[in-house]
C-alpha positions in Angstrom: 0.0 0.0 0.0 1.3 3.4 -0.9 1.7 5.7 2.1 0.8 9.3 1.4 3.8 11.5 1.7 2.3 13.9 4.2 1.7 11.0 6.6 5.2 9.5 6.4 7.1 10.9 9.4 10.5 10.0 7.9 9.7 11.9 4.8 8.4 14.9 6.8 11.7 14.9 8.8 13.8 14.7 5.6 11.8 17.5 4.0 12.2 19.6 7.2 15.9 19.1 7.3 16.2 20.0 3.6 14.2 23.2 3.9 16.1 24.1 7.1 19.4 23.8 5.2 18.3 25.6 2.0 16.1 28.2 3.7 17.4 29.5 7.0 14.9 30.6 9.6 15.4 34.3 8.7 14.2 33.6 5.2 11.2 31.5 6.2 10.0 33.6 9.1 10.4 37.3 8.3 11.5 39.5 11.1 8.9 41.9 12.5 9.4 45.4 11.1 9.2 48.2 13.7 9.6 51.9 13.1 11.5 53.6 15.9 12.4 57.3 16.0 15.3 58.9 18.0 15.5 62.6 18.5 19.0 63.5 19.4 22.6 62.5 18.5 23.6 62.0 22.1 24.9 59.2 24.3 21.7 58.8 26.2 20.0 57.9 22.9 22.7 55.5 21.8 21.0 52.2 22.8 19.4 51.6 19.4 22.8 52.2 17.7 24.5 49.8 20.2 21.8 47.1 19.7 22.2 47.3 15.9 26.0 47.0 16.1 25.7 44.1 18.6 23.2 42.2 16.4 20.5 42.4 19.0 17.8 43.2 16.5 18.6 40.0 14.6 18.6 38.1 17.9 15.1 39.3 18.6 13.7 38.9 15.1 13.3 42.6 14.5 13.6 44.5 11.3 14.1 47.8 13.0 13.7 50.9 10.9 15.6 53.6 12.9 14.7 57.2 12.0 16.2 60.4 13.2 14.1 63.5 13.7 15.4 66.4 15.8 13.6 67.0 19.1 10.6 69.3 18.9 7.2 69.4 17.4 8.0 67.3 14.3 9.4 64.5 16.5 6.4 64.5 18.8 4.0 64.6 15.9 5.5 61.5 14.3 4.3 59.1 16.9 1.0 61.0 17.6 -0.1 60.6 14.0 1.2 57.0 13.7 4.2 57.5 11.4 6.4 55.7 14.0 5.6 53.1 16.6 8.2 53.8 19.3 10.1 56.9 20.1 13.1 57.7 22.1 12.9 61.3 23.2 12.3 63.8 26.0 8.9 63.6 27.6 7.7 67.2 27.5 5.8 67.2 24.2 4.1 63.9 25.0 3.0 65.0 28.5 1.5 68.1 27.0 -0.4 65.9 24.4 -1.7 63.7 27.2 -2.8 66.7 29.3 -4.6 68.0 26.2 -6.5 64.8 25.9 -4.4 62.4 23.8 -4.5 59.4 26.2 -3.2 57.0 23.6 0.4 57.9 24.5 2.3 55.9 27.2 5.8 55.8 28.6 7.1 52.2 28.5 10.7 52.8 29.7 13.2 55.4 30.8 16.9 56.1 30.1 17.5 59.4 31.9 15.3 60.9 34.7 17.3 64.0 35.3 18.6 66.8 33.0 22.3 66.8 32.3 22.4 69.7 29.9 24.7 72.7 30.6 24.9 76.3 29.3 28.3 77.0 27.8 29.6 80.3 26.6 32.7 82.2 25.5 35.2 83.2 28.2 33.9 86.8 28.6 30.6 85.5 29.9 31.9 84.5 33.3 28.8 83.8 35.4 25.1 83.2 35.0 24.2 86.9 35.6 26.2 87.8 32.5 23.7 85.9 30.4 21.1 88.7 30.7 20.4 90.2 27.3 22.4 87.5 25.5 21.4 85.0 22.8 21.2 81.4 24.0 21.0 78.6 21.5 18.5 75.7 22.1 17.4 73.0 19.7 13.8 74.1 19.7 11.4 75.9 21.9 9.7 73.3 24.2 12.6 70.9 23.9 14.8 69.4 26.7 17.5 72.1 26.2 14.9 74.9 26.3 13.4 73.5 29.5 16.8 73.1 31.1 17.7 76.7 30.2 14.5 78.0 31.8 15.1 76.0 35.0 18.8 76.7 35.1 18.3 80.4 34.7 15.6 80.5 37.4 18.0 78.6 39.8 20.3 81.6 39.6 17.5 84.2 39.9 17.4 85.1 36.2 14.0 85.6 34.5 14.1 83.6 31.2 12.5 86.6 29.6 15.7 88.5 30.1 17.5 86.3 27.4 16.8 85.6 23.8 16.4 81.9 22.9 17.6 81.0 19.4 16.3 77.8 17.9 19.1 76.0 16.1 17.4 72.7 15.1 19.6 70.3 16.9 22.6 69.8 19.3 25.3 69.8 16.5 23.7 72.9 15.1 23.8 74.6 18.5 27.5 73.7 18.8 28.2 75.1 15.3 26.4 78.3 16.1 28.4 78.7 19.3 31.7 78.2 17.5 30.8 80.6 14.7 29.7 83.3 17.1 26.0 83.2 16.0 25.0 82.8 19.6 26.5 84.0 22.9 25.9 80.8 24.7 24.4 77.4 24.0 22.7 74.6 25.8 24.6 71.4 25.2 24.9 67.9 26.6 27.4 65.0 26.2 29.5 64.7 24.2 29.0 68.0 22.5 29.7 70.0 25.7 33.1 68.3 26.0 33.9 69.3 22.4 33.0 72.9 23.2 35.3 72.8 26.3 38.1 71.6 24.2 37.7 74.7 22.0 37.9 77.1 24.9 34.3 77.6 25.9 33.3 77.0 29.5 30.4 76.1 31.7 28.3 79.0 32.9 25.6 76.7 34.3 26.7 73.1 34.9 23.5 71.0 34.7 24.6 67.8 36.3 25.1 69.6 39.6 21.6 70.9 39.7 20.0 67.4 39.4 16.8 68.7 37.9 14.2 65.8 37.9 12.9 65.4 34.3 12.0 62.6 32.0 14.9 63.7 29.7 15.1 60.5 27.7 12.2 58.0 27.6 10.7 55.2 25.4 7.2 56.2 24.3 4.6 54.2 22.4 1.0 54.5 21.6 -1.4 52.3 23.6 -3.0 51.1 20.4 0.3 49.8 19.2 1.0 48.1 22.5 -2.4 46.4 22.3 -1.9 45.3 18.7 1.8 44.3 18.8 2.6 43.5 22.5 5.1 40.7 21.7 7.0 42.8 19.2 7.4 45.7 21.6 8.3 43.2 24.3 11.2 41.9 22.2 12.2 45.4 21.3 12.4 46.4 25.0 14.5 43.3 25.7 16.9 44.3 23.0 17.1 47.8 24.6 17.7 46.2 28.0 20.6 44.2 26.6 21.9 47.4 24.9 21.7 49.2 28.2 23.9 46.5 29.8 26.5 46.9 27.1 26.4 50.7 27.5 27.0 50.4 31.3 29.6 47.6 31.2 31.5 47.6 27.9 33.0 51.1 27.5 35.1 50.1 24.5 32.2 48.7 22.5 30.2 51.8 23.4 33.0 54.1 22.2 33.3 52.2 18.9 29.6 52.8 18.3 29.8 56.5 19.3 32.8 57.0 17.1 30.9 55.6 14.1 27.6 57.4 14.8 28.9 60.7 16.0 32.1 60.8 13.9 34.0 61.6 17.1 37.5 60.1 17.6 38.9 62.2 20.4 39.4 59.8 23.3 39.5 62.6 25.9 36.1 63.9 24.7 34.6 60.4 24.8 35.9 59.8 28.3 34.6 63.1 29.6 31.2 62.5 28.0 30.9 58.9 29.2 32.0 59.6 32.7 29.6 62.5 33.2 26.6 60.8 31.6 26.7 57.2 32.7 26.1 58.1 36.3 22.5 59.2 35.6 21.5 56.6 33.0 19.0 54.0 34.2 20.6 50.4 33.9 17.1 48.8 34.1 15.2 51.3 32.0 13.1 52.7 34.9 10.8 55.6 34.2 10.4 57.6 37.4 7.1 59.2 38.4 8.8 62.3 39.9 10.5 62.9 36.5 7.1 63.1 34.8 5.6 65.1 37.7 8.1 67.9 37.2 6.8 68.3 33.6 3.2 68.3 34.8 4.2 71.0 37.3 5.8 73.1 34.5 2.7 72.7 32.3 0.1 73.4 35.1 0.4 77.2 35.3 -0.6 77.5 31.6 -2.9 74.5 31.5 -4.7 73.7 34.8 -5.7 70.3 33.5 -2.2 69.1 34.3 -3.0 69.3 38.0 -5.5 66.5 37.6 -3.1 64.1 35.9 -1.1 61.7 38.0 2.3 60.7 36.6 1.5 57.0 37.2 -1.3 57.3 34.7 1.2 58.1 32.0 3.3 54.9 32.5 2.7 51.4 31.1 5.4 49.4 32.9 4.3 45.9 31.6 7.6 45.3 29.8 9.8 46.4 32.7 7.6 44.4 35.1 7.8 41.3 32.9 11.6 41.5 32.7 11.8 41.8 36.5 9.3 39.1 37.4 10.7 36.6 34.8 14.2 37.0 36.1 15.4 38.4 32.8 17.1 41.5 34.3 18.8 39.4 37.0 20.1 36.9 34.5 21.2 39.7 32.2 23.2 41.5 34.9 24.6 38.3 36.3 26.0 37.4 32.9 23.8 34.3 32.6 21.7 35.2 29.6 
């Protein structure tokens, strides 16, 4: 009696082996495409670059489309209208959107919960008081650098209305404007601040000392995407957790990535940037409620609705909770992955 091919286990095994040899898994099962936006060329947003170089997107079957849009309204709009699915950015624009009624936005992880920007200037501007009447470069109005400048000036008793904020478009553009003399001072963060120091500029307001709570770098997603693609986002967050481990423990690999991405070869500048920034980056991607509360407090005077919003309502911690409860974080940091 002739045995149908599909019922012959030996034949099935042989065919499976043949197809496995000729068509590797990546060709049979397509990786999940995910559109991710980052908003600044800075170390605190380097984890997607690290993950790509380390092969983590392949490991987690992700076809990651990484897109750069400078921080500000265009970057915030990209996720709100659905052009991207995950965004790595400062929280201000998203918190404002939530306060105004867009409850589809959620914070799913954090990288930096304090501001580490600084205001740097040419030597003749010796102290914060000398900034009155001067032009200060920020990426965009409403961005992290702008918020830091406001808080930093207020810390030293200076009304932000006493300076002129100049929108440059991005961190590298602020640096270029400072060097060219187009602005008197600029708000910079690592590693661009170290580059400015090497050229003779100096800190007028050194941000890391102020420890201003703020969700400066966070992972944001729409709740509709979380509901539709929970496993894909879960794998993405695991890849980011592994990238964070590399960032914190493998300085040389991190430097290799930063050199490639930022086209920066000066070891002294890399060391200065890394040593200043790594102290405040979250190893387990925690997003802190007080970092979001500070943004709500900033919004409240102009929009009283912010007083009714609790920071915990903005967070969807399912991926962080899963990595904790499953032991993933413990295995990762113990080196037993």
